[in-house]
N, C-alpha and C positions, 0 to 999 in steps of 0.2 A: 201588276206594278210591283216593283221592288220598294219595300219600305224600310227605311233605315232609322233607328231610334237611337239617339245619343243620350244616354243617361248620365246625369251630372249630380254630384253631391258636393256642396260648398264650392261651387265654380271649378271643380275638378271632374274631368271625364272619368266615370267609373266603369261603364260598360257600354258596348255597342251591340244592337240587335239588328239582324238582317232577316227579312222574311219576304216571300213571295217570288214571283217570276216577272221579268220585264215585259214579255209579250210583245216585244219590238218585231220579232220575225220568228220563223219556225225554229224548233229545237235543232241546235247544231249551227244555226245561222244568226243567232241573236246576239249582236255585237254589244248591246247594253249589258246583257247577262254576262257575257264574256269579259267585258271590261271590269265590272264589279267583281267578278270572280278572280280576275288577274290581279287587281289591286289588292284584294283581301289576302290572297295567298301569298303574294310577294311580301306584303307587310308582315304578316304572321311568321312567315319563314325568316325574315330578317330579324325580327325581335327575338325569336328563339335561338338565333345564332349567338346573340349577345348574352341572353339569360333565359334558361329554361323555366324560371319561376316568375318572370315579368308579366306573364299573361296566362290565362287559362281559357279554353274555349270548348263549346259544345256544338254539335252539328246534329240536330234532331228534329224531325217532323216538320221540314220545310222551314226551320228557323235556325240561323247560326247566331250564337251568343258569345261575344268575346268580353271577358272581364280582365280589367287592368289591375294587376296586383302590386306592381312596383311603379313608382312615379319618377324614375331616374330620367336624366336628360335624353339618352338615346331613345328610350321607349316613347317619351312624350314627343319627341320630334317625328319619329316614324309614324305614330298615331295621328298627329297633326297633319302630316303629309297625306295619310291615307284619307282622312275626313275631307281635306281640301280637294283631292282628286274625286271623291264622291260628289262633292258640291259642284264640281265642274261638269260631271256627268249629268247631275240634276238639271243644271243650266241648259245643257244641250238636248236633253231628252226628258222634259217635264211631265210628259204623259206616261213615262216608263219607270221613273224613280222619283221618290220623295223622301225627304229628310226632315226629321223633327227632333226637337230637344225636349227632354223631360228632366225635370228635378230642379 
């Protein structure tokens, strides 16, 4: 299962952690994993096009950690869109992806 944790501080999203594997299908055929990867990659690339300092991220030991450094309008909208797309995947594939809030 892919576990996404939304870490907030004072009602502001500070960090997003993704961990695990969807296990929907075999490697290379897993549409849930592909969906999460596609949403994440597209969002990160879009934000970095506008500002290289807006976010930082680490991909290590089966966990991806995205830290939001700037709370400008573009970054907030792109992050909100990404989170909404993750929730849509969770609604469609509740056995393969779960989202929780912390903070």
